[in-house]
N, CA, C, O and CB atoms as a CASP TS submission, in Angstrom:
PFRMAT TS
TARGET T0000
AUTHOR 0000-0000-0000
METHOD Language model
MODEL 1
PARENT N/A
ATOM      1  N   MET     1      69.316  91.294  86.714  1.00  0.00           N
ATOM      2  CA  MET     1      70.183  90.261  87.046  1.00  0.00           C
ATOM      3  C   MET     1      70.802  91.147  88.064  1.00  0.00           C
ATOM      4  O   MET     1      70.842  92.377  88.027  1.00  0.00           O
ATOM      5  CB  MET     1      71.124  89.591  85.863  1.00  0.00           C
ATOM      6  N   SER     2      71.372  90.209  89.155  1.00  0.00           N
ATOM      7  CA  SER     2      72.162  91.080  90.214  1.00  0.00           C
ATOM      8  C   SER     2      73.471  91.070  89.867  1.00  0.00           C
ATOM      9  O   SER     2      73.788  90.715  88.732  1.00  0.00           O
ATOM     10  CB  SER     2      72.073  90.613  91.672  1.00  0.00           C
ATOM     11  N   ASP     3      74.495  91.490  90.875  1.00  0.00           N
ATOM     12  CA  ASP     3      75.951  91.663  90.419  1.00  0.00           C
ATOM     13  C   ASP     3      76.541  90.229  91.199  1.00  0.00           C
ATOM     14  O   ASP     3      75.903  89.686  92.101  1.00  0.00           O
ATOM     15  CB  ASP     3      76.762  93.356  91.016  1.00  0.00           C
ATOM     16  N   ILE     4      77.595  89.820  90.796  1.00  0.00           N
ATOM     17  CA  ILE     4      78.324  88.758  90.720  1.00  0.00           C
ATOM     18  C   ILE     4      79.326  88.757  91.629  1.00  0.00           C
ATOM     19  O   ILE     4      79.924  89.830  91.706  1.00  0.00           O
ATOM     20  CB  ILE     4      78.758  88.586  89.565  1.00  0.00           C
ATOM     21  N   LEU     5      79.753  87.751  92.452  1.00  0.00           N
ATOM     22  CA  LEU     5      81.104  87.814  93.291  1.00  0.00           C
ATOM     23  C   LEU     5      82.295  87.628  92.278  1.00  0.00           C
ATOM     24  O   LEU     5      82.093  86.823  91.369  1.00  0.00           O
ATOM     25  CB  LEU     5      81.175  86.570  94.505  1.00  0.00           C
ATOM     26  N   ALA     6      83.712  88.378  92.327  1.00  0.00           N
ATOM     27  CA  ALA     6      84.538  88.042  91.334  1.00  0.00           C
ATOM     28  C   ALA     6      85.755  87.663  92.495  1.00  0.00           C
ATOM     29  O   ALA     6      85.805  88.069  93.656  1.00  0.00           O
ATOM     30  CB  ALA     6      84.796  89.319  90.087  1.00  0.00           C
ATOM     31  N   VAL     7      86.587  86.874  91.885  1.00  0.00           N
ATOM     32  CA  VAL     7      87.467  86.546  92.676  1.00  0.00           C
ATOM     33  C   VAL     7      88.910  86.729  91.847  1.00  0.00           C
ATOM     34  O   VAL     7      88.977  86.183  90.746  1.00  0.00           O
ATOM     35  CB  VAL     7      87.113  85.171  93.205  1.00  0.00           C
ATOM     36  N   LEU     8      90.409  87.702  92.485  1.00  0.00           N
ATOM     37  CA  LEU     8      91.003  87.626  91.296  1.00  0.00           C
ATOM     38  C   LEU     8      92.296  86.693  91.706  1.00  0.00           C
ATOM     39  O   LEU     8      92.257  86.398  92.900  1.00  0.00           O
ATOM     40  CB  LEU     8      91.306  89.125  90.663  1.00  0.00           C
ATOM     41  N   SER     9      93.033  86.346  91.251  1.00  0.00           N
ATOM     42  CA  SER     9      93.932  85.080  90.804  1.00  0.00           C
ATOM     43  C   SER     9      94.862  85.255  90.359  1.00  0.00           C
ATOM     44  O   SER     9      94.861  84.989  89.157  1.00  0.00           O
ATOM     45  CB  SER     9      93.565  84.276  90.011  1.00  0.00           C
ATOM     46  N   GLY    10      96.525  85.899  91.057  1.00  0.00           N
ATOM     47  CA  GLY    10      97.320  85.875  90.295  1.00  0.00           C
ATOM     48  C   GLY    10      97.692  87.471  90.562  1.00  0.00           C
ATOM     49  O   GLY    10      96.777  88.219  90.905  1.00  0.00           O
ATOM     50  N   GLY    11      98.723  87.868  90.442  1.00  0.00           N
ATOM     51  CA  GLY    11      99.326  89.214  90.105  1.00  0.00           C
ATOM     52  C   GLY    11      99.285  90.039  91.698  1.00  0.00           C
ATOM     53  O   GLY    11      99.221  89.242  92.635  1.00  0.00           O
ATOM     54  N   SER    12      99.300  90.819  91.905  1.00  0.00           N
ATOM     55  CA  SER    12      99.226  91.388  92.869  1.00  0.00           C
ATOM     56  C   SER    12      98.335  91.590  93.649  1.00  0.00           C
ATOM     57  O   SER    12      98.466  92.065  94.777  1.00  0.00           O
ATOM     58  CB  SER    12      99.521  92.068  92.709  1.00  0.00           C
ATOM     59  N   ARG    13      97.106  91.171  93.003  1.00  0.00           N
ATOM     60  CA  ARG    13      95.976  91.384  93.878  1.00  0.00           C
ATOM     61  C   ARG    13      95.259  89.991  94.095  1.00  0.00           C
ATOM     62  O   ARG    13      94.125  90.071  94.568  1.00  0.00           O
ATOM     63  CB  ARG    13      94.986  92.482  93.253  1.00  0.00           C
ATOM     64  N   ASP    14      95.661  88.948  93.869  1.00  0.00           N
ATOM     65  CA  ASP    14      95.761  87.338  94.317  1.00  0.00           C
ATOM     66  C   ASP    14      95.068  87.552  95.486  1.00  0.00           C
ATOM     67  O   ASP    14      95.325  88.331  96.404  1.00  0.00           O
ATOM     68  CB  ASP    14      97.346  86.557  94.579  1.00  0.00           C
ATOM     69  N   GLY    15      93.714  86.392  95.285  1.00  0.00           N
ATOM     70  CA  GLY    15      92.910  86.384  96.362  1.00  0.00           C
ATOM     71  C   GLY    15      92.048  87.835  96.984  1.00  0.00           C
ATOM     72  O   GLY    15      91.703  87.948  98.160  1.00  0.00           O
ATOM     73  N   GLU    16      91.861  88.635  96.157  1.00  0.00           N
ATOM     74  CA  GLU    16      91.089  90.045  96.070  1.00  0.00           C
ATOM     75  C   GLU    16      90.016  89.302  95.956  1.00  0.00           C
ATOM     76  O   GLU    16      90.144  88.159  95.517  1.00  0.00           O
ATOM     77  CB  GLU    16      91.363  91.246  94.867  1.00  0.00           C
ATOM     78  N   SER    17      88.511  89.888  96.394  1.00  0.00           N
ATOM     79  CA  SER    17      87.601  89.199  96.325  1.00  0.00           C
ATOM     80  C   SER    17      86.495  91.198  95.669  1.00  0.00           C
ATOM     81  O   SER    17      86.804  92.353  95.960  1.00  0.00           O
ATOM     82  CB  SER    17      87.338  88.032  98.146  1.00  0.00           C
ATOM     83  N   THR    18      85.834  90.913  95.184  1.00  0.00           N
ATOM     84  CA  THR    18      84.903  92.162  94.589  1.00  0.00           C
ATOM     85  C   THR    18      83.296  91.379  94.524  1.00  0.00           C
ATOM     86  O   THR    18      82.830  90.297  94.882  1.00  0.00           O
ATOM     87  CB  THR    18      85.562  92.774  92.692  1.00  0.00           C
ATOM     88  N   VAL    19      82.648  92.974  93.654  1.00  0.00           N
ATOM     89  CA  VAL    19      81.096  92.341  93.040  1.00  0.00           C
ATOM     90  C   VAL    19      81.030  93.306  91.831  1.00  0.00           C
ATOM     91  O   VAL    19      81.016  94.536  91.810  1.00  0.00           O
ATOM     92  CB  VAL    19      79.459  92.529  94.242  1.00  0.00           C
ATOM     93  N   VAL    20      80.996  92.476  90.919  1.00  0.00           N
ATOM     94  CA  VAL    20      80.841  93.109  89.502  1.00  0.00           C
ATOM     95  C   VAL    20      79.455  93.163  89.073  1.00  0.00           C
ATOM     96  O   VAL    20      78.524  92.848  89.814  1.00  0.00           O
ATOM     97  CB  VAL    20      81.617  92.336  88.424  1.00  0.00           C
ATOM     98  N   ASP    21      79.307  93.594  87.775  1.00  0.00           N
ATOM     99  CA  ASP    21      78.201  93.218  87.204  1.00  0.00           C
ATOM    100  C   ASP    21      78.456  91.833  86.084  1.00  0.00           C
ATOM    101  O   ASP    21      79.494  91.611  85.461  1.00  0.00           O
ATOM    102  CB  ASP    21      77.652  94.559  86.538  1.00  0.00           C
ATOM    103  N   PRO    22      77.096  90.959  86.054  1.00  0.00           N
ATOM    104  CA  PRO    22      77.733  89.942  85.174  1.00  0.00           C
ATOM    105  C   PRO    22      77.864  89.653  83.514  1.00  0.00           C
ATOM    106  O   PRO    22      77.893  88.623  82.841  1.00  0.00           O
ATOM    107  CB  PRO    22      77.189  88.971  85.601  1.00  0.00           C
ATOM    108  N   ALA    23      77.939  91.314  83.154  1.00  0.00           N
ATOM    109  CA  ALA    23      78.447  90.961  81.678  1.00  0.00           C
ATOM    110  C   ALA    23      79.642  91.584  82.074  1.00  0.00           C
ATOM    111  O   ALA    23      80.208  92.024  81.073  1.00  0.00           O
ATOM    112  CB  ALA    23      77.635  91.569  80.196  1.00  0.00           C
ATOM    113  N   VAL    24      80.460  91.879  83.423  1.00  0.00           N
ATOM    114  CA  VAL    24      81.942  91.917  83.146  1.00  0.00           C
ATOM    115  C   VAL    24      82.411  91.061  83.195  1.00  0.00           C
ATOM    116  O   VAL    24      81.871  90.137  83.804  1.00  0.00           O
ATOM    117  CB  VAL    24      82.667  92.518  83.712  1.00  0.00           C
ATOM    118  N   THR    25      84.095  90.822  82.382  1.00  0.00           N
ATOM    119  CA  THR    25      84.701  89.492  81.539  1.00  0.00           C
ATOM    120  C   THR    25      85.801  90.104  81.817  1.00  0.00           C
ATOM    121  O   THR    25      86.719  89.290  81.924  1.00  0.00           O
ATOM    122  CB  THR    25      84.365  89.045  79.842  1.00  0.00           C
ATOM    123  N   ARG    26      86.277  91.676  82.060  1.00  0.00           N
ATOM    124  CA  ARG    26      87.790  91.598  82.251  1.00  0.00           C
ATOM    125  C   ARG    26      87.741  92.682  83.530  1.00  0.00           C
ATOM    126  O   ARG    26      86.721  93.297  83.841  1.00  0.00           O
ATOM    127  CB  ARG    26      88.854  92.100  80.713  1.00  0.00           C
ATOM    128  N   ILE    27      89.045  92.804  84.221  1.00  0.00           N
ATOM    129  CA  ILE    27      89.426  93.791  85.379  1.00  0.00           C
ATOM    130  C   ILE    27      90.056  94.387  85.310  1.00  0.00           C
ATOM    131  O   ILE    27      90.965  93.862  84.666  1.00  0.00           O
ATOM    132  CB  ILE    27      89.744  93.588  86.304  1.00  0.00           C
ATOM    133  N   VAL    28      90.257  95.170  85.522  1.00  0.00           N
ATOM    134  CA  VAL    28      91.625  96.159  85.855  1.00  0.00           C
ATOM    135  C   VAL    28      91.834  96.039  86.870  1.00  0.00           C
ATOM    136  O   VAL    28      90.806  95.634  87.412  1.00  0.00           O
ATOM    137  CB  VAL    28      91.680  97.555  85.712  1.00  0.00           C
ATOM    138  N   ALA    29      93.034  96.206  87.932  1.00  0.00           N
ATOM    139  CA  ALA    29      93.334  96.876  89.495  1.00  0.00           C
ATOM    140  C   ALA    29      94.071  97.081  89.486  1.00  0.00           C
ATOM    141  O   ALA    29      94.773  96.576  88.610  1.00  0.00           O
ATOM    142  CB  ALA    29      93.296  96.472  90.640  1.00  0.00           C
ATOM    143  N   ALA    30      94.802  98.227  90.642  1.00  0.00           N
ATOM    144  CA  ALA    30      95.628  98.753  90.787  1.00  0.00           C
ATOM    145  C   ALA    30      96.809  97.425  91.193  1.00  0.00           C
ATOM    146  O   ALA    30      96.737  96.382  91.843  1.00  0.00           O
ATOM    147  CB  ALA    30      95.222  99.866  91.650  1.00  0.00           C
ATOM    148  N   SER    31      98.112  98.286  90.245  1.00  0.00           N
ATOM    149  CA  SER    31      98.993  97.255  90.493  1.00  0.00           C
ATOM    150  C   SER    31     100.259  97.759  91.784  1.00  0.00           C
ATOM    151  O   SER    31     100.419  98.954  92.032  1.00  0.00           O
ATOM    152  CB  SER    31      99.657  96.876  88.917  1.00  0.00           C
ATOM    153  N   GLU    32     100.938  96.849  92.386  1.00  0.00           N
ATOM    154  CA  GLU    32     101.900  97.564  93.152  1.00  0.00           C
ATOM    155  C   GLU    32     103.403  98.568  92.104  1.00  0.00           C
ATOM    156  O   GLU    32     104.241  99.383  92.490  1.00  0.00           O
ATOM    157  CB  GLU    32     102.518  96.170  94.217  1.00  0.00           C
ATOM    158  N   ALA    33     103.182  98.102  91.046  1.00  0.00           N
ATOM    159  CA  ALA    33     104.375  98.533  90.215  1.00  0.00           C
ATOM    160  C   ALA    33     103.809  99.870  89.561  1.00  0.00           C
ATOM    161  O   ALA    33     102.810  99.888  88.842  1.00  0.00           O
ATOM    162  CB  ALA    33     104.876  97.325  89.024  1.00  0.00           C
ATOM    163  N   PRO    34     104.466 100.834  89.852  1.00  0.00           N
ATOM    164  CA  PRO    34     103.885 102.496  89.868  1.00  0.00           C
ATOM    165  C   PRO    34     103.147 102.207  88.160  1.00  0.00           C
ATOM    166  O   PRO    34     103.450 101.244  87.455  1.00  0.00           O
ATOM    167  CB  PRO    34     105.605 104.180  89.987  1.00  0.00           C
ATOM    168  N   GLY    35     102.476 102.941  87.900  1.00  0.00           N
ATOM    169  CA  GLY    35     101.932 103.540  86.400  1.00  0.00           C
ATOM    170  C   GLY    35     101.425 102.054  85.798  1.00  0.00           C
ATOM    171  O   GLY    35     100.805 102.085  84.735  1.00  0.00           O
ATOM    172  N   LEU    36     101.590 101.167  86.236  1.00  0.00           N
ATOM    173  CA  LEU    36     100.764 100.124  85.321  1.00  0.00           C
ATOM    174  C   LEU    36      99.665  99.488  86.704  1.00  0.00           C
ATOM    175  O   LEU    36      99.809  99.646  87.916  1.00  0.00           O
ATOM    176  CB  LEU    36     102.069  98.623  84.418  1.00  0.00           C
ATOM    177  N   LEU    37      98.609  98.767  85.968  1.00  0.00           N
ATOM    178  CA  LEU    37      97.548  98.073  85.840  1.00  0.00           C
ATOM    179  C   LEU    37      97.533  97.071  85.836  1.00  0.00           C
ATOM    180  O   LEU    37      97.630  96.627  84.692  1.00  0.00           O
ATOM    181  CB  LEU    37      97.026  98.222  85.157  1.00  0.00           C
ATOM    182  N   ASP    38      97.410  95.927  87.007  1.00  0.00           N
ATOM    183  CA  ASP    38      97.314  94.034  86.630  1.00  0.00           C
ATOM    184  C   ASP    38      95.311  93.963  86.040  1.00  0.00           C
ATOM    185  O   ASP    38      94.198  94.387  86.351  1.00  0.00           O
ATOM    186  CB  ASP    38      97.707  92.589  88.941  1.00  0.00           C
ATOM    187  N   VAL    39      96.105  93.010  84.921  1.00  0.00           N
ATOM    188  CA  VAL    39      94.746  92.673  84.099  1.00  0.00           C
ATOM    189  C   VAL    39      93.703  91.645  84.533  1.00  0.00           C
ATOM    190  O   VAL    39      94.436  90.729  84.906  1.00  0.00           O
ATOM    191  CB  VAL    39      95.115  92.195  82.787  1.00  0.00           C
ATOM    192  N   TYR    40      93.078  91.435  84.625  1.00  0.00           N
ATOM    193  CA  TYR    40      92.471  89.789  84.663  1.00  0.00           C
ATOM    194  C   TYR    40      91.349  89.740  83.973  1.00  0.00           C
ATOM    195  O   TYR    40      90.744  90.806  83.864  1.00  0.00           O
ATOM    196  CB  TYR    40      92.070  89.149  86.118  1.00  0.00           C
ATOM    197  N   GLU    41      90.905  88.807  83.480  1.00  0.00           N
ATOM    198  CA  GLU    41      90.017  88.034  82.845  1.00  0.00           C
ATOM    199  C   GLU    41      89.049  86.803  83.348  1.00  0.00           C
ATOM    200  O   GLU    41      89.470  85.795  83.916  1.00  0.00           O
ATOM    201  CB  GLU    41      90.718  87.643  82.012  1.00  0.00           C
ATOM    202  N   GLU    42      87.621  87.081  83.021  1.00  0.00           N
ATOM    203  CA  GLU    42      87.138  86.104  83.627  1.00  0.00           C
ATOM    204  C   GLU    42      87.522  84.669  82.721  1.00  0.00           C
ATOM    205  O   GLU    42      87.907  84.473  81.568  1.00  0.00           O
ATOM    206  CB  GLU    42      85.633  86.444  83.838  1.00  0.00           C
ATOM    207  N   THR    43      87.179  83.741  83.963  1.00  0.00           N
ATOM    208  CA  THR    43      87.063  82.332  83.413  1.00  0.00           C
ATOM    209  C   THR    43      86.197  81.591  83.398  1.00  0.00           C
ATOM    210  O   THR    43      85.159  82.168  83.719  1.00  0.00           O
ATOM    211  CB  THR    43      87.691  81.657  83.770  1.00  0.00           C
ATOM    212  N   THR    44      86.022  80.346  83.141  1.00  0.00           N
ATOM    213  CA  THR    44      85.141  79.457  83.550  1.00  0.00           C
ATOM    214  C   THR    44      84.749  78.544  85.285  1.00  0.00           C
ATOM    215  O   THR    44      83.729  77.999  85.708  1.00  0.00           O
ATOM    216  CB  THR    44      85.534  78.648  82.578  1.00  0.00           C
ATOM    217  N   GLU    45      86.123  78.760  85.873  1.00  0.00           N
ATOM    218  CA  GLU    45      86.352  78.762  87.292  1.00  0.00           C
ATOM    219  C   GLU    45      85.554  79.579  88.163  1.00  0.00           C
ATOM    220  O   GLU    45      85.426  80.800  88.077  1.00  0.00           O
ATOM    221  CB  GLU    45      87.589  79.097  87.517  1.00  0.00           C
ATOM    222  N   HIS    46      84.696  78.337  89.538  1.00  0.00           N
ATOM    223  CA  HIS    46      84.243  79.127  90.186  1.00  0.00           C
ATOM    224  C   HIS    46      84.890  78.632  91.534  1.00  0.00           C
ATOM    225  O   HIS    46      85.269  77.461  91.552  1.00  0.00           O
ATOM    226  CB  HIS    46      82.827  79.241  89.992  1.00  0.00           C
ATOM    227  N   ARG    47      85.059  79.406  92.676  1.00  0.00           N
ATOM    228  CA  ARG    47      85.879  79.079  93.781  1.00  0.00           C
ATOM    229  C   ARG    47      84.747  79.285  95.054  1.00  0.00           C
ATOM    230  O   ARG    47      84.032  80.287  95.087  1.00  0.00           O
ATOM    231  CB  ARG    47      87.332  80.118  93.837  1.00  0.00           C
ATOM    232  N   HIS    48      84.702  78.630  95.691  1.00  0.00           N
ATOM    233  CA  HIS    48      84.322  79.139  96.887  1.00  0.00           C
ATOM    234  C   HIS    48      85.098  79.933  97.910  1.00  0.00           C
ATOM    235  O   HIS    48      86.210  79.511  98.227  1.00  0.00           O
ATOM    236  CB  HIS    48      83.937  78.232  97.419  1.00  0.00           C
ATOM    237  N   ILE    49      84.526  81.288  98.584  1.00  0.00           N
ATOM    238  CA  ILE    49      85.131  82.305  99.621  1.00  0.00           C
ATOM    239  C   ILE    49      84.905  81.953 100.706  1.00  0.00           C
ATOM    240  O   ILE    49      83.743  81.587 100.887  1.00  0.00           O
ATOM    241  CB  ILE    49      84.740  83.593  99.612  1.00  0.00           C
ATOM    242  N   ARG    50      85.412  81.920 101.348  1.00  0.00           N
ATOM    243  CA  ARG    50      84.554  81.593 102.913  1.00  0.00           C
ATOM    244  C   ARG    50      83.886  82.946 103.281  1.00  0.00           C
ATOM    245  O   ARG    50      84.170  84.104 102.976  1.00  0.00           O
ATOM    246  CB  ARG    50      85.733  81.101 104.408  1.00  0.00           C
ATOM    247  N   GLY    51      82.976  82.446 103.981  1.00  0.00           N
ATOM    248  CA  GLY    51      82.018  83.729 104.615  1.00  0.00           C
ATOM    249  C   GLY    51      81.185  84.216 103.453  1.00  0.00           C
ATOM    250  O   GLY    51      80.661  85.328 103.515  1.00  0.00           O
ATOM    251  N   ASN    52      81.095  83.748 102.816  1.00  0.00           N
ATOM    252  CA  ASN    52      79.969  84.090 101.140  1.00  0.00           C
ATOM    253  C   ASN    52      79.442  82.634 100.649  1.00  0.00           C
ATOM    254  O   ASN    52      80.076  81.611 100.390  1.00  0.00           O
ATOM    255  CB  ASN    52      81.135  84.878  99.393  1.00  0.00           C
ATOM    256  N   ASP    53      78.083  82.905 100.614  1.00  0.00           N
ATOM    257  CA  ASP    53      77.157  81.783 100.314  1.00  0.00           C
ATOM    258  C   ASP    53      76.944  81.323  99.057  1.00  0.00           C
ATOM    259  O   ASP    53      76.509  80.241  98.663  1.00  0.00           O
ATOM    260  CB  ASP    53      76.005  82.034 100.714  1.00  0.00           C
ATOM    261  N   GLU    54      77.512  82.826  98.165  1.00  0.00           N
ATOM    262  CA  GLU    54      77.228  82.383  96.836  1.00  0.00           C
ATOM    263  C   GLU    54      78.812  81.910  96.550  1.00  0.00           C
ATOM    264  O   GLU    54      79.673  82.255  97.360  1.00  0.00           O
ATOM    265  CB  GLU    54      76.502  83.662  95.748  1.00  0.00           C
ATOM    266  N   VAL    55      79.258  80.915  95.090  1.00  0.00           N
ATOM    267  CA  VAL    55      80.577  80.736  94.666  1.00  0.00           C
ATOM    268  C   VAL    55      81.048  82.103  93.881  1.00  0.00           C
ATOM    269  O   VAL    55      80.152  82.846  93.480  1.00  0.00           O
ATOM    270  CB  VAL    55      80.652  79.407  93.750  1.00  0.00           C
ATOM    271  N   ALA    56      82.005  82.354  93.718  1.00  0.00           N
ATOM    272  CA  ALA    56      82.997  83.264  93.316  1.00  0.00           C
ATOM    273  C   ALA    56      83.435  83.052  91.583  1.00  0.00           C
ATOM    274  O   ALA    56      83.642  81.932  91.117  1.00  0.00           O
ATOM    275  CB  ALA    56      84.292  82.996  94.380  1.00  0.00           C
ATOM    276  N   HIS    57      83.512  84.106  90.902  1.00  0.00           N
ATOM    277  CA  HIS    57      84.228  83.704  89.518  1.00  0.00           C
ATOM    278  C   HIS    57      85.155  84.149  89.801  1.00  0.00           C
ATOM    279  O   HIS    57      85.444  85.027  90.614  1.00  0.00           O
ATOM    280  CB  HIS    57      83.840  84.100  88.175  1.00  0.00           C
ATOM    281  N   VAL    58      86.064  83.187  88.706  1.00  0.00           N
ATOM    282  CA  VAL    58      87.308  83.316  88.751  1.00  0.00           C
ATOM    283  C   VAL    58      87.986  84.528  87.811  1.00  0.00           C
ATOM    284  O   VAL    58      87.748  84.493  86.603  1.00  0.00           O
ATOM    285  CB  VAL    58      87.752  82.035  88.458  1.00  0.00           C
ATOM    286  N   PHE    59      88.709  85.446  88.273  1.00  0.00           N
ATOM    287  CA  PHE    59      89.018  86.328  87.106  1.00  0.00           C
ATOM    288  C   PHE    59      90.513  86.208  87.142  1.00  0.00           C
ATOM    289  O   PHE    59      91.128  86.716  88.080  1.00  0.00           O
ATOM    290  CB  PHE    59      88.448  87.915  87.214  1.00  0.00           C
ATOM    291  N   GLN    60      91.160  85.547  86.145  1.00  0.00           N
ATOM    292  CA  GLN    60      92.801  85.366  85.882  1.00  0.00           C
ATOM    293  C   GLN    60      93.848  86.349  85.449  1.00  0.00           C
ATOM    294  O   GLN    60      93.933  86.820  84.314  1.00  0.00           O
ATOM    295  CB  GLN    60      92.970  84.477  84.916  1.00  0.00           C
ATOM    296  N   PHE    61      94.591  86.597  86.402  1.00  0.00           N
ATOM    297  CA  PHE    61      95.554  87.701  85.714  1.00  0.00           C
ATOM    298  C   PHE    61      96.285  87.038  84.724  1.00  0.00           C
ATOM    299  O   PHE    61      96.887  85.965  84.680  1.00  0.00           O
ATOM    300  CB  PHE    61      96.609  88.425  86.700  1.00  0.00           C
ATOM    301  N   ILE    62      95.921  88.631  83.364  1.00  0.00           N
ATOM    302  CA  ILE    62      96.275  88.093  82.344  1.00  0.00           C
ATOM    303  C   ILE    62      98.310  88.873  81.961  1.00  0.00           C
ATOM    304  O   ILE    62      99.177  88.611  81.128  1.00  0.00           O
ATOM    305  CB  ILE    62      94.793  88.495  81.172  1.00  0.00           C
ATOM    306  N   GLY    63      98.229  89.553  82.780  1.00  0.00           N
ATOM    307  CA  GLY    63      99.294  90.689  82.608  1.00  0.00           C
ATOM    308  C   GLY    63      99.285  92.110  82.903  1.00  0.00           C
ATOM    309  O   GLY    63      98.160  92.381  83.321  1.00  0.00           O
ATOM    310  N   GLN    64     100.000  93.108  82.878  1.00  0.00           N
ATOM    311  CA  GLN    64      99.905  94.285  83.239  1.00  0.00           C
ATOM    312  C   GLN    64      99.797  95.266  81.898  1.00  0.00           C
ATOM    313  O   GLN    64     100.243  94.994  80.784  1.00  0.00           O
ATOM    314  CB  GLN    64     101.036  94.520  84.149  1.00  0.00           C
ATOM    315  N   GLU    65      99.189  96.306  82.236  1.00  0.00           N
ATOM    316  CA  GLU    65      99.479  97.553  81.444  1.00  0.00           C
ATOM    317  C   GLU    65      99.761  99.168  81.630  1.00  0.00           C
ATOM    318  O   GLU    65      99.924  99.490  82.806  1.00  0.00           O
ATOM    319  CB  GLU    65      98.609  97.551  80.826  1.00  0.00           C
ATOM    320  N   PRO    66      99.829 100.018  80.861  1.00  0.00           N
ATOM    321  CA  PRO    66     100.314 101.116  81.731  1.00  0.00           C
ATOM    322  C   PRO    66      98.494 102.005  82.257  1.00  0.00           C
ATOM    323  O   PRO    66      97.456 102.064  81.598  1.00  0.00           O
ATOM    324  CB  PRO    66     101.689 102.331  80.525  1.00  0.00           C
ATOM    325  N   ALA    67      98.656 102.286  82.982  1.00  0.00           N
ATOM    326  CA  ALA    67      97.546 102.907  84.063  1.00  0.00           C
ATOM    327  C   ALA    67      97.222 104.312  82.790  1.00  0.00           C
ATOM    328  O   ALA    67      96.005 104.490  82.745  1.00  0.00           O
ATOM    329  CB  ALA    67      98.436 103.529  86.157  1.00  0.00           C
ATOM    330  N   GLU    68      97.942 105.234  81.861  1.00  0.00           N
ATOM    331  CA  GLU    68      97.731 105.875  81.265  1.00  0.00           C
ATOM    332  C   GLU    68      96.408 105.939  80.332  1.00  0.00           C
ATOM    333  O   GLU    68      96.230 105.121  79.430  1.00  0.00           O
ATOM    334  CB  GLU    68      98.652 105.859  80.945  1.00  0.00           C
ATOM    335  N   GLY    69      95.677 106.774  80.569  1.00  0.00           N
ATOM    336  CA  GLY    69      94.592 106.692  79.789  1.00  0.00           C
ATOM    337  C   GLY    69      93.174 106.595  80.326  1.00  0.00           C
ATOM    338  O   GLY    69      92.343 107.501  80.267  1.00  0.00           O
ATOM    339  N   ILE    70      92.924 104.917  81.067  1.00  0.00           N
ATOM    340  CA  ILE    70      92.258 104.314  82.064  1.00  0.00           C
ATOM    341  C   ILE    70      91.697 105.904  83.293  1.00  0.00           C
ATOM    342  O   ILE    70      92.383 106.779  83.822  1.00  0.00           O
ATOM    343  CB  ILE    70      93.539 102.960  82.780  1.00  0.00           C
ATOM    344  N   ALA    71      90.226 105.639  83.319  1.00  0.00           N
ATOM    345  CA  ALA    71      89.943 106.460  83.976  1.00  0.00           C
ATOM    346  C   ALA    71      89.542 105.750  85.142  1.00  0.00           C
ATOM    347  O   ALA    71      88.923 104.692  85.250  1.00  0.00           O
ATOM    348  CB  ALA    71      89.169 107.271  83.410  1.00  0.00           C
ATOM    349  N   PRO    72      90.251 106.929  86.436  1.00  0.00           N
ATOM    350  CA  PRO    72      90.083 105.956  87.888  1.00  0.00           C
ATOM    351  C   PRO    72      89.010 105.175  88.205  1.00  0.00           C
ATOM    352  O   PRO    72      89.110 104.064  88.724  1.00  0.00           O
ATOM    353  CB  PRO    72      90.086 106.702  89.072  1.00  0.00           C
ATOM    354  N   GLU    73      87.809 105.808  87.861  1.00  0.00           N
ATOM    355  CA  GLU    73      86.679 104.948  88.343  1.00  0.00           C
ATOM    356  C   GLU    73      86.307 103.959  87.854  1.00  0.00           C
ATOM    357  O   GLU    73      85.289 103.441  88.310  1.00  0.00           O
ATOM    358  CB  GLU    73      85.715 105.421  88.417  1.00  0.00           C
ATOM    359  N   ALA    74      87.096 103.268  86.604  1.00  0.00           N
ATOM    360  CA  ALA    74      87.137 102.328  85.993  1.00  0.00           C
ATOM    361  C   ALA    74      88.280 101.122  86.621  1.00  0.00           C
ATOM    362  O   ALA    74      88.591 100.193  85.876  1.00  0.00           O
ATOM    363  CB  ALA    74      87.315 102.869  84.709  1.00  0.00           C
ATOM    364  N   ILE    75      88.657 101.176  87.517  1.00  0.00           N
ATOM    365  CA  ILE    75      90.434 100.472  88.355  1.00  0.00           C
ATOM    366  C   ILE    75      89.775 100.293  89.337  1.00  0.00           C
ATOM    367  O   ILE    75      89.356 101.202  90.054  1.00  0.00           O
ATOM    368  CB  ILE    75      92.116 101.508  88.756  1.00  0.00           C
ATOM    369  N   HIS    76      89.520  98.665  89.578  1.00  0.00           N
ATOM    370  CA  HIS    76      89.091  98.152  91.106  1.00  0.00           C
ATOM    371  C   HIS    76      90.303  98.510  92.226  1.00  0.00           C
ATOM    372  O   HIS    76      91.331  97.863  92.028  1.00  0.00           O
ATOM    373  CB  HIS    76      88.846  96.309  91.095  1.00  0.00           C
ATOM    374  N   MET    77      90.338  99.272  93.166  1.00  0.00           N
ATOM    375  CA  MET    77      91.148  99.518  94.044  1.00  0.00           C
ATOM    376  C   MET    77      91.347  98.975  94.999  1.00  0.00           C
ATOM    377  O   MET    77      90.326  98.427  95.414  1.00  0.00           O
ATOM    378  CB  MET    77      91.086 100.301  94.311  1.00  0.00           C
ATOM    379  N   PRO    78      92.753  98.739  96.007  1.00  0.00           N
ATOM    380  CA  PRO    78      92.547  97.521  96.851  1.00  0.00           C
ATOM    381  C   PRO    78      92.032  98.403  98.285  1.00  0.00           C
ATOM    382  O   PRO    78      92.093  99.617  98.482  1.00  0.00           O
ATOM    383  CB  PRO    78      94.160  96.433  97.027  1.00  0.00           C
ATOM    384  N   PRO    79      91.495  97.279  99.213  1.00  0.00           N
ATOM    385  CA  PRO    79      91.162  97.578 100.362  1.00  0.00           C
ATOM    386  C   PRO    79      91.886  98.670 100.821  1.00  0.00           C
ATOM    387  O   PRO    79      93.055  98.429 100.518  1.00  0.00           O
ATOM    388  CB  PRO    79      91.233  96.584 101.104  1.00  0.00           C
ATOM    389  N   LYS    80      91.819  99.793 101.416  1.00  0.00           N
ATOM    390  CA  LYS    80      93.149 100.380 102.691  1.00  0.00           C
ATOM    391  C   LYS    80      93.369  99.341 103.658  1.00  0.00           C
ATOM    392  O   LYS    80      92.650  98.381 103.937  1.00  0.00           O
ATOM    393  CB  LYS    80      92.682 101.861 103.773  1.00  0.00           C
ATOM    394  N   ARG    81      94.676  99.751 104.205  1.00  0.00           N
ATOM    395  CA  ARG    81      95.148  98.746 105.002  1.00  0.00           C
ATOM    396  C   ARG    81      96.058  99.788 106.183  1.00  0.00           C
ATOM    397  O   ARG    81      96.668  99.271 107.120  1.00  0.00           O
ATOM    398  CB  ARG    81      96.100  97.515 103.996  1.00  0.00           C
TER
END
């Protein structure tokens, strides 16, 4: 099965999108708050993202957790600005 398009809803990464394996149900992303990660969980919602033919699976912000102990490669990093 191919990757799915995911869009983050809420938190400091609101509106950002990425592609993930279909088995992914939770995304941790770099937060604007030092030492913390934004945590997103998959919902049953889907949203159209301009410029994409497929609909995105919505991952809703559920809170933050400390970054300690999370491998850097497991974190969704924001695009460079």
